[in-house]
C-alpha positions in Angstrom: -103.1 29.6 -32.7 -104.4 30.0 -29.1 -102.3 27.1 -28.0 -99.2 28.7 -29.6 -99.8 31.9 -27.7 -100.2 30.1 -24.4 -97.0 28.1 -25.1 -95.2 31.3 -25.9 -96.4 33.0 -22.6 -95.4 30.0 -20.5 -91.9 29.9 -22.2 -91.4 33.6 -21.5 -92.5 33.2 -17.8 -90.1 30.3 -17.4 -87.3 32.3 -18.9 -87.9 35.3 -16.7 -88.0 33.1 -13.5 -84.8 31.2 -14.4 -82.9 34.5 -15.2 -83.8 35.8 -11.7 -82.7 32.6 -10.0 -79.4 32.7 -11.9 -78.6 36.2 -10.8 -79.3 35.4 -7.2 -77.0 32.4 -7.4 -74.2 34.5 -8.7 -74.3 36.9 -5.7 -74.6 33.9 -3.3 -71.0 32.8 -4.2 -69.6 36.3 -3.8 -67.2 36.3 -0.8 -67.8 38.7 2.0 -64.8 41.0 2.2 -66.3 43.4 4.7 -64.0 42.4 7.6 -60.9 43.1 5.5 -61.7 46.6 4.3 -59.5 48.2 6.9 -56.0 48.9 5.5 -54.6 48.0 8.9 -55.8 44.4 8.8 -53.1 41.9 8.2 -53.7 38.5 6.7 -52.8 35.3 8.4 -51.1 32.4 6.7 -54.1 30.1 7.0 -54.3 27.9 3.9 -57.8 28.2 2.2 -57.1 28.8 -1.5 -59.3 31.0 -3.6 -58.9 31.1 -7.4 -59.4 34.5 -8.9 -60.7 35.1 -12.4 -57.2 36.4 -13.2 -55.9 32.9 -13.0 -54.0 33.6 -9.7 -54.4 31.4 -6.5 -54.8 33.5 -3.3 -53.8 31.7 -0.1 -57.0 32.6 1.8 -60.0 34.9 1.8 -58.1 37.8 3.3 -55.4 37.7 0.6 -58.1 37.4 -2.1 -60.1 40.4 -0.6 -56.9 42.5 -0.5 -56.4 41.7 -4.2 -60.0 42.6 -5.0 -59.5 46.0 -3.2 -56.2 46.6 -5.1 -57.9 45.8 -8.4 -60.6 48.4 -7.7 -63.3 45.7 -7.5 -62.6 44.2 -10.9 -61.3 40.9 -9.6 -63.9 38.2 -9.1 -63.9 34.7 -7.5 -63.6 32.0 -10.2 -63.9 29.1 -7.7 -62.7 27.9 -4.4 -59.4 26.0 -4.3 -56.3 26.3 -6.4 -56.5 27.5 -9.9 
């Protein structure tokens, strides 16, 4: 019975640790759109595709960030590259 309790506590501790690591990893991949917040900023035609979770491919970080702003923050990065 004592071994079962220890096993349960270790499993719980491992679960809590892995959940925190997963949350940190999600934020790590979040693009930094701070330099594109100004409405007077125009995007270049640089090709660096970003795939949004809406299934659209955005030409570069600037275009993606403008779309995020337009969506009210609902749009998220699905992965780098074309969708």
